[in-house]
C-alpha positions in Angstrom: 9.3 16.2 -1.8 11.9 17.9 0.5 12.3 15.0 2.9 15.4 13.0 3.4 15.2 9.6 1.7 13.6 6.9 3.9 15.8 4.2 5.3 14.5 0.7 6.0 15.0 1.4 9.7 13.0 4.6 9.6 10.1 3.3 7.6 7.9 1.7 10.3 8.4 4.4 13.0 7.7 7.1 10.3 4.6 5.2 9.1 3.2 5.1 12.7 4.0 8.8 13.2 2.4 9.9 9.9 -0.6 7.7 10.5 -1.3 9.3 13.9 -1.0 12.8 12.4 -3.1 12.0 9.4 -5.9 10.6 11.5 -5.8 13.7 13.7 -6.0 16.0 10.7 -8.6 13.9 8.9 -6.3 13.4 5.9 -6.5 9.6 6.5 -10.1 8.3 6.0 -10.1 4.6 6.9 -12.9 2.5 5.5 -14.5 0.5 8.4 -14.7 -3.2 7.8 -15.3 -6.3 9.9 -12.3 -8.7 9.8 -13.0 -12.5 9.9 -10.5 -15.2 9.9 -11.2 -18.2 7.7 -9.2 -21.4 7.7 -9.0 -23.7 4.7 -6.8 -26.6 5.3 -3.5 -25.3 6.7 -4.0 -21.9 5.1 -5.6 -19.0 7.1 -7.2 -16.1 5.3 -8.5 -12.8 6.5 -11.7 -11.7 4.9 -12.9 -8.1 5.3 -16.6 -7.3 5.1 -17.8 -3.8 4.3 -20.7 -2.9 6.7 -21.9 0.4 5.4 -22.1 0.3 1.7 -24.4 3.3 1.7 -21.4 5.5 2.5 -19.6 4.4 -0.7 -17.9 7.4 -2.4 -20.3 9.1 -4.7 -19.1 10.0 -8.2 -17.9 13.6 -8.5 -19.1 15.8 -11.3 -16.3 16.2 -13.8 -16.1 18.9 -16.5 -16.0 17.2 -20.0 -12.6 18.9 -20.9 -11.0 18.2 -17.5 -8.0 15.9 -17.3 -8.5 12.9 -15.0 -7.7 13.8 -11.3 -4.3 12.4 -10.2 -4.0 12.3 -6.4 -0.3 11.3 -6.7 0.8 14.3 -8.8 0.7 16.5 -5.7 0.1 14.2 -2.7 -1.5 15.5 0.4 1.5 16.4 2.7 -0.2 14.7 5.7 -0.1 11.4 3.9 3.5 11.5 2.8 5.7 9.0 4.7 8.8 10.0 2.7 10.9 9.7 -0.4 12.3 6.3 -1.4 15.2 6.1 -3.8 15.6 6.0 -6.7 12.4 7.8 -7.8 9.5 7.0 -5.6 7.4 8.5 -2.8 5.9 6.4 0.0 2.3 7.5 1.0 -0.4 6.3 3.3 -3.4 5.0 1.3 -6.0 7.7 2.0 -9.0 5.3 2.0 -7.4 2.4 3.7 -9.2 -0.8 4.6 -6.1 -2.2 6.3 -4.1 -0.2 8.9 -0.8 1.2 7.7 -1.5 0.5 4.0 1.3 2.1 2.1 1.5 3.2 -1.5 4.9 3.3 -3.3 4.3 5.9 -6.0 6.6 7.0 -8.9 7.5 10.7 -8.4 7.0 11.4 -12.1 3.9 10.1 -13.9 4.2 6.5 -15.3 1.2 4.6 -16.4 -0.2 1.9 -14.1 -0.3 -0.3 -17.2 3.5 -0.3 -17.5 5.7 -3.1 -16.5 7.7 -2.8 -13.2 11.2 -1.5 -13.6 14.5 -2.2 -11.8 13.9 1.1 -10.0 10.5 0.0 -8.8 12.0 -3.2 -7.4 14.9 -1.3 -5.7 12.4 1.0 -4.0 10.2 -1.9 -3.0 13.2 -3.8 -1.6 14.0 -0.8 0.6 10.4 -0.8 1.9 10.3 -4.6 2.4 13.5 -4.5 4.3 11.9 -2.0 6.8 8.4 -3.6 6.8 8.1 -7.3 6.4 4.7 -7.2 4.7 2.9 -8.2 1.6 3.5 -6.1 -1.6 1.4 -6.2 -4.7 1.0 -4.3 -8.0 -2.3 -4.0 -9.9 -1.1 -3.5 -13.4 -3.9 -1.5 -14.8 -7.6 -1.1 -14.5 -8.3 -4.7 -15.5 -6.2 -5.8 -12.6 -8.1 -3.6 -10.1 -6.1 -0.4 -10.2 -8.2 2.7 -9.5 -5.5 5.2 -10.4 -3.6 5.7 -13.6 -0.4 6.8 -11.9 2.0 3.9 -11.3 1.9 2.7 -7.6 2.8 -0.4 -5.8 1.1 -1.3 -2.5 2.5 -2.7 0.7 0.6 -3.9 3.8 2.0 -5.1 7.1 1.1 -8.5 8.5 -2.7 -8.4 9.3 -4.5 -8.8 12.6 -3.4 -9.6 16.1 -1.8 -12.8 15.1 0.2 -11.1 12.3 -1.5 -13.0 9.5 0.6 -13.1 6.4 0.1 -14.4 2.9 -2.2 -17.4 3.4 0.0 -19.8 1.4 3.1 -19.3 3.5 1.8 -21.9 5.9 2.0 -24.4 3.1 5.7 -23.8 2.5 7.3 -23.7 5.9 10.7 -24.8 4.7 10.8 -21.8 2.3 10.6 -19.5 5.3 13.9 -20.2 6.8 15.9 -17.0 7.3 18.5 -16.5 4.6 17.2 -19.3 2.4 17.2 -18.4 -1.3 14.8 -20.3 -3.5 15.6 -20.5 -7.2 
């Protein structure tokens, strides 16, 4: 990518700008769901229900000798939010269920089955400093990964009330700013 590395301060404004543009061009193809909030004790969960299963992506014919398609090898320019040091690219999730769903992808191919590295955590820390959200990593197909190229995922707080990780409500003392839990 030929973009300046993203700073934490630039991440959210850039995410909004790229989202608007990607929706206009059709590069971003959100999957429509119905969000429902479910409370269980003091924890609040957001459940998404897919309404039109019939529109599920159909399998594409693949030549027997063809290498598996890697959408991260040459990401669609309209989905690129920017470069994140040391060796990652931040992209919008093309088929997002949650608005502003970001992917933090290694620039060079690394297997999604591999362990996270210090560089992965450095890049993730940059993104989490700019977007107080939920990050996760599906370490391989068994864990739910749909792509073989290593990518972490980041979503902002959900819904109008800024729903966060449901278990946060159970640990209010851990949420004090600046508190380190060992």
